[in-house]
FIROMI-735959 format. One record per residue (C-alpha): residue number from 1; residue in one letter; x, y, z. Coordinates in Angstrom, 1 decimal, decimal comma. Example, Ala and Ser with C-alpha at 12.3 -4.5 7.8 and 13.67 -1.06 7.14 Angstrom:
2
pos / code / X / Y / Z
1 / A / 12,3 / -4,5 / 7,8
2 / S / 13,7 / -1,1 / 7,1
This chain:
298
pos / code / X / Y / Z
1 / M / -24,0 / 25,8 / -7,8
2 / T / -24,9 / 22,1 / -8,0
3 / V / -25,1 / 20,0 / -11,2
4 / M / -28,9 / 20,0 / -10,6
5 / D / -29,1 / 23,7 / -11,2
6 / K / -27,3 / 24,1 / -14,4
7 / H / -27,2 / 22,6 / -17,9
8 / V / -24,0 / 20,5 / -18,2
9 / F / -22,8 / 18,5 / -21,2
10 / I / -19,7 / 16,3 / -21,0
11 / D / -18,5 / 15,1 / -24,4
12 / E / -16,6 / 12,0 / -25,3
13 / R / -13,2 / 13,7 / -24,6
14 / G / -14,3 / 14,8 / -21,1
15 / N / -14,8 / 18,4 / -22,0
16 / I / -17,4 / 20,1 / -19,7
17 / I / -19,7 / 22,4 / -21,5
18 / Q / -22,1 / 24,6 / -19,5
19 / G / -25,0 / 27,0 / -19,8
20 / E / -26,7 / 27,9 / -23,0
21 / E / -24,3 / 25,9 / -25,2
22 / A / -24,9 / 22,8 / -23,1
23 / K / -28,7 / 23,3 / -23,3
24 / I / -28,5 / 23,4 / -27,1
25 / L / -26,4 / 20,2 / -27,2
26 / L / -28,9 / 18,5 / -24,8
27 / E / -31,7 / 19,1 / -27,2
28 / K / -29,8 / 17,0 / -29,7
29 / V / -28,3 / 14,3 / -27,4
30 / S / -29,8 / 13,2 / -24,1
31 / D / -30,3 / 10,1 / -21,9
32 / E / -33,8 / 11,2 / -20,9
33 / S / -35,5 / 8,8 / -23,2
34 / Y / -33,9 / 5,8 / -21,4
35 / I / -35,1 / 6,6 / -17,9
36 / S / -37,7 / 4,4 / -16,1
37 / D / -38,8 / 4,3 / -12,4
38 / K / -35,5 / 2,3 / -11,8
39 / G / -33,3 / 5,0 / -13,2
40 / V / -31,3 / 4,6 / -16,4
41 / T / -30,7 / 0,8 / -16,3
42 / A / -30,4 / 0,0 / -20,0
43 / I / -29,1 / 1,9 / -23,1
44 / P / -28,7 / 1,1 / -26,8
45 / R / -25,4 / -0,3 / -27,9
46 / K / -24,7 / 2,9 / -29,9
47 / R / -24,9 / 4,9 / -26,7
48 / W / -22,7 / 2,5 / -24,9
49 / L / -20,0 / 2,7 / -27,6
50 / L / -19,9 / 6,5 / -27,1
51 / A / -19,2 / 5,8 / -23,4
52 / Q / -16,4 / 3,4 / -24,4
53 / Q / -14,9 / 6,0 / -26,6
54 / Y / -14,8 / 8,4 / -23,6
55 / E / -13,2 / 5,7 / -21,5
56 / K / -10,6 / 4,8 / -24,0
57 / F / -9,6 / 8,5 / -24,5
58 / T / -9,4 / 9,0 / -20,8
59 / W / -6,8 / 6,3 / -20,2
60 / I / -4,8 / 6,5 / -23,5
61 / E / -4,5 / 10,3 / -23,6
62 / K / -6,0 / 12,3 / -20,8
63 / A / -4,7 / 10,1 / -17,9
64 / A / -1,8 / 8,5 / -19,8
65 / H / 0,5 / 9,1 / -16,8
66 / S / -1,9 / 8,0 / -14,0
67 / V / -0,9 / 5,2 / -11,7
68 / E / -4,3 / 4,8 / -9,9
69 / D / -8,0 / 5,0 / -10,6
70 / R / -8,9 / 5,8 / -7,0
71 / N / -8,0 / 2,2 / -6,2
72 / Y / -6,2 / 3,1 / -3,0
73 / D / -9,2 / 5,3 / -2,0
74 / H / -11,4 / 2,2 / -2,4
75 / Y / -8,9 / 0,2 / -0,3
76 / V / -9,3 / 2,8 / 2,5
77 / N / -13,1 / 2,9 / 2,3
78 / F / -13,3 / -0,8 / 2,4
79 / A / -11,2 / -0,6 / 5,6
80 / G / -8,3 / -2,3 / 4,0
81 / Y / -10,6 / -5,2 / 3,0
82 / E / -10,1 / -6,6 / 6,5
83 / T / -13,4 / -8,4 / 6,2
84 / L / -11,5 / -10,9 / 4,0
85 / N / -8,6 / -11,5 / 6,5
86 / G / -7,7 / -15,2 / 6,6
87 / M / -9,8 / -16,1 / 3,6
88 / Y / -8,5 / -18,2 / 0,7
89 / F / -9,8 / -17,9 / -2,9
90 / D / -9,0 / -20,4 / -5,6
91 / N / -10,0 / -18,2 / -8,4
92 / A / -11,1 / -14,5 / -8,4
93 / I / -12,5 / -12,3 / -11,2
94 / E / -12,4 / -8,6 / -11,5
95 / L / -15,2 / -7,2 / -13,7
96 / G / -14,2 / -4,0 / -15,3
97 / C / -10,6 / -4,2 / -14,2
98 / G / -9,4 / -1,0 / -15,9
99 / P / -5,7 / -0,4 / -16,3
100 / F / -4,8 / -0,9 / -12,6
101 / T / -7,3 / -3,3 / -10,9
102 / N / -8,5 / -3,4 / -7,3
103 / L / -7,5 / -7,0 / -6,9
104 / R / -3,9 / -6,0 / -6,3
105 / H / -5,0 / -4,2 / -3,1
106 / I / -7,6 / -6,9 / -2,2
107 / K / -5,0 / -9,6 / -2,2
108 / R / -3,1 / -7,8 / 0,6
109 / A / -5,9 / -9,0 / 3,0
110 / C / -6,4 / -12,6 / 1,8
111 / K / -4,8 / -15,3 / -0,3
112 / I / -5,8 / -15,7 / -4,0
113 / K / -4,4 / -18,5 / -6,1
114 / K / -5,2 / -17,0 / -9,5
115 / C / -7,4 / -14,4 / -11,1
116 / T / -9,3 / -13,5 / -14,3
117 / L / -9,5 / -9,9 / -15,5
118 / L / -12,4 / -8,7 / -17,6
119 / D / -12,9 / -5,4 / -19,4
120 / P / -14,2 / -4,5 / -22,9
121 / L / -11,1 / -2,3 / -23,2
122 / V / -8,6 / -4,6 / -21,7
123 / E / -6,3 / -4,8 / -24,7
124 / S / -6,2 / -1,0 / -24,8
125 / H / -5,6 / -0,8 / -21,0
126 / M / -2,6 / -3,1 / -21,4
127 / Q / -1,0 / -0,5 / -23,5
128 / H / -1,1 / 2,1 / -20,7
129 / R / 2,4 / 2,8 / -19,4
130 / N / 1,5 / 2,0 / -15,8
131 / C / -0,9 / -0,9 / -16,4
132 / T / -0,4 / -3,3 / -13,5
133 / Y / -0,9 / -6,6 / -15,3
134 / T / 0,1 / -8,7 / -18,3
135 / K / -1,6 / -11,7 / -19,8
136 / T / 0,2 / -13,9 / -17,2
137 / Y / 0,4 / -12,0 / -14,0
138 / L / -0,9 / -9,1 / -11,9
139 / R / 1,6 / -7,0 / -10,1
140 / G / 1,1 / -6,2 / -6,4
141 / E / 3,1 / -4,3 / -3,9
142 / E / 6,7 / -3,5 / -4,4
143 / K / 9,4 / -5,6 / -2,7
144 / L / 12,6 / -4,2 / -1,1
145 / L / 14,7 / -4,9 / -4,2
146 / Y / 12,5 / -2,6 / -6,3
147 / S / 13,4 / 0,5 / -4,2
148 / K / 17,1 / -0,5 / -4,1
149 / L / 17,2 / -0,6 / -7,9
150 / S / 16,0 / 3,0 / -8,4
151 / R / 18,9 / 5,2 / -7,5
152 / S / 21,0 / 5,2 / -10,7
153 / F / 20,7 / 4,8 / -14,4
154 / F / 22,3 / 1,3 / -14,2
155 / S / 20,0 / 0,3 / -11,3
156 / R / 16,9 / 1,4 / -13,1
157 / A / 18,0 / -0,5 / -16,2
158 / M / 18,5 / -3,6 / -14,1
159 / R / 15,0 / -3,1 / -12,6
160 / R / 13,5 / -2,9 / -16,1
161 / L / 15,3 / -6,1 / -17,1
162 / I / 14,2 / -8,0 / -13,9
163 / K / 10,7 / -6,7 / -14,3
164 / Y / 10,6 / -8,3 / -17,8
165 / I / 12,2 / -11,7 / -17,0
166 / A / 11,5 / -12,3 / -13,3
167 / P / 9,0 / -9,8 / -11,9
168 / Q / 8,4 / -11,9 / -8,8
169 / Y / 11,7 / -10,6 / -7,4
170 / L / 10,4 / -7,0 / -7,5
171 / F / 6,7 / -7,4 / -6,7
172 / S / 4,2 / -9,7 / -5,1
173 / I / 2,7 / -11,6 / -8,0
174 / L / -0,9 / -12,9 / -8,6
175 / P / -1,1 / -15,3 / -11,6
176 / V / -3,6 / -14,3 / -14,3
177 / S / -5,4 / -17,3 / -15,7
178 / E / -7,4 / -15,4 / -18,3
179 / I / -7,9 / -12,0 / -19,9
180 / I / -11,4 / -11,4 / -21,2
181 / S / -12,0 / -8,5 / -23,6
182 / K / -15,8 / -8,3 / -23,3
183 / P / -18,4 / -6,3 / -21,5
184 / I / -20,0 / -8,0 / -18,4
185 / E / -23,2 / -8,4 / -20,3
186 / E / -21,5 / -10,6 / -22,9
187 / M / -19,1 / -12,5 / -20,7
188 / P / -18,7 / -16,3 / -20,8
189 / V / -20,6 / -17,8 / -17,9
190 / H / -19,3 / -21,4 / -18,0
191 / F / -16,8 / -20,9 / -15,2
192 / R / -17,4 / -20,3 / -11,5
193 / Y / -15,5 / -18,0 / -9,2
194 / D / -15,3 / -17,8 / -5,4
195 / L / -14,5 / -14,1 / -5,4
196 / A / -15,9 / -11,5 / -7,7
197 / V / -15,1 / -7,8 / -7,7
198 / L / -17,2 / -5,0 / -9,3
199 / I / -15,9 / -1,6 / -8,2
200 / N / -16,9 / 1,6 / -9,8
201 / V / -18,0 / -0,1 / -13,0
202 / I / -21,9 / -0,1 / -13,3
203 / E / -22,1 / 3,4 / -14,9
204 / H / -19,9 / 2,3 / -17,7
205 / C / -22,1 / -0,6 / -18,7
206 / Y / -25,3 / -0,9 / -20,9
207 / N / -27,7 / -3,3 / -19,1
208 / I / -27,9 / -3,7 / -15,4
209 / D / -30,3 / -6,7 / -15,5
210 / M / -27,9 / -8,7 / -17,7
211 / I / -25,0 / -7,8 / -15,4
212 / F / -26,9 / -9,1 / -12,3
213 / N / -27,9 / -12,3 / -14,1
214 / N / -24,4 / -13,0 / -15,2
215 / I / -22,9 / -12,3 / -11,8
216 / K / -25,2 / -14,9 / -10,3
217 / K / -24,2 / -17,4 / -13,0
218 / I / -20,5 / -17,1 / -12,3
219 / L / -20,5 / -17,3 / -8,5
220 / K / -19,8 / -20,5 / -6,6
221 / K / -21,8 / -21,4 / -3,5
222 / D / -20,7 / -19,1 / -0,6
223 / A / -18,6 / -16,9 / -3,0
224 / I / -17,6 / -13,5 / -1,9
225 / F / -18,9 / -10,5 / -3,9
226 / I / -17,3 / -7,0 / -3,5
227 / I / -19,1 / -4,0 / -5,1
228 / H / -18,8 / -0,2 / -4,9
229 / D / -20,6 / 2,4 / -7,0
230 / K / -22,7 / 5,5 / -6,9
231 / Y / -25,8 / 5,3 / -4,8
232 / H / -28,5 / 7,3 / -6,7
233 / S / -32,1 / 8,0 / -6,0
234 / H / -34,7 / 7,8 / -8,8
235 / L / -35,8 / 11,4 / -8,2
236 / D / -32,2 / 12,7 / -8,6
237 / I / -31,7 / 10,7 / -11,7
238 / A / -34,9 / 11,9 / -13,3
239 / H / -33,9 / 15,5 / -12,6
240 / K / -30,3 / 15,1 / -13,8
241 / V / -31,0 / 13,6 / -17,1
242 / K / -33,0 / 16,6 / -18,1
243 / K / -30,1 / 19,0 / -17,6
244 / H / -27,0 / 16,8 / -17,5
245 / F / -25,4 / 14,5 / -20,2
246 / D / -22,3 / 12,6 / -19,4
247 / S / -20,8 / 10,8 / -22,4
248 / G / -18,8 / 8,4 / -20,3
249 / H / -21,3 / 7,4 / -17,6
250 / P / -24,8 / 6,6 / -19,0
251 / I / -26,1 / 4,1 / -16,5
252 / R / -27,6 / 5,5 / -13,3
253 / V / -29,4 / 2,9 / -11,2
254 / D / -31,8 / 3,7 / -8,5
255 / R / -30,5 / 2,6 / -5,1
256 / A / -33,6 / 0,4 / -4,5
257 / V / -32,5 / -1,8 / -7,5
258 / L / -29,1 / -2,3 / -6,0
259 / D / -30,4 / -2,9 / -2,5
260 / N / -32,9 / -5,5 / -3,7
261 / F / -30,2 / -7,4 / -5,7
262 / L / -27,9 / -7,5 / -2,7
263 / D / -30,6 / -8,3 / -0,1
264 / E / -31,9 / -11,2 / -2,2
265 / N / -28,6 / -12,8 / -3,0
266 / F / -26,0 / -12,0 / -0,4
267 / I / -25,4 / -12,1 / 3,3
268 / P / -23,8 / -8,8 / 4,1
269 / L / -20,3 / -8,8 / 5,7
270 / Y / -19,4 / -5,2 / 5,1
271 / N / -21,8 / -2,3 / 4,3
272 / K / -21,1 / 1,4 / 4,2
273 / V / -22,8 / 4,4 / 2,6
274 / D / -20,9 / 7,7 / 2,3
275 / R / -20,9 / 11,0 / 0,5
276 / K / -18,3 / 11,8 / -2,1
277 / Q / -17,5 / 15,5 / -2,7
278 / E / -16,5 / 16,3 / -6,3
279 / I / -16,3 / 19,9 / -7,5
280 / V / -15,2 / 20,5 / -11,1
281 / N / -15,3 / 23,9 / -12,8
282 / E / -17,2 / 25,3 / -9,7
283 / I / -19,9 / 22,7 / -10,2
284 / D / -20,7 / 20,3 / -7,4
285 / F / -20,8 / 16,8 / -8,8
286 / G / -21,1 / 15,3 / -5,3
287 / H / -23,0 / 12,1 / -4,9
288 / D / -23,7 / 9,3 / -2,4
289 / V / -21,6 / 6,1 / -2,8
290 / F / -21,9 / 2,6 / -1,2
291 / Y / -19,4 / -0,1 / -0,4
292 / F / -20,5 / -3,7 / 0,1
293 / I / -19,0 / -7,1 / 0,7
294 / G / -21,3 / -10,1 / 0,9
295 / K / -21,4 / -13,9 / 0,8
296 / Y / -23,5 / -15,5 / -2,0
297 / R / -26,6 / -17,1 / -0,5
298 / H / -27,1 / -19,8 / -3,3
């Protein structure tokens, strides 16, 4: 049975409620009033704060031991970011960086001098036991010394000490120039970046038009933009919001909105559409996804 065929309610703690109980909850709480012919592209702040509550619970409790948020899967689907091979970026920004970031994989394909990390929950993410960054550096791939210092209690203690005082000996390091604890819609736009990353973030936001406007404001001429997200159709969105409420993922943008933004502002360097299979509690949450790398036209 697909998510289209059954009433489903996902609460702020990620519990999946189905059937008649979900139908009753949907009569009280629903995203249906926010839909337009472009999908659900804007929601009230109160609704967004519920999504943030879901996100914070996910990483602090439910996924407290995770080491990835499908970041390596994104690396594979972007073909190892080989489109960026040989490129140099003075300053990159990851929008919605989460606890782990995608930049740590992206920098394997290119050179990045420094980066900015933005997420409304960034302070909370930095408390995650496997967070890959601090206020001064982003941790990349492990060096040989890291594996050599993992075979005994003494070695592991040494590894923790080195990680604290000189992490560059254990990992490749990308300097962090700024940590911004804000949603993209409210981010400062006085600085320009030559690489911007927005991977699996849109559905956690509250206003797609504000996001697109701010992205254009922060990009340098010929900057590279990397984006990945769900690739909805308006008809699917209209059907889903009647039977499906997901506390953590309110924004569902029609693919035409995304296509128009990318076509108008970027020269495509990498473009891929795929189908992601996702079955939870015998419900098929499968959906189309897209992967895009482009050069800013302006």
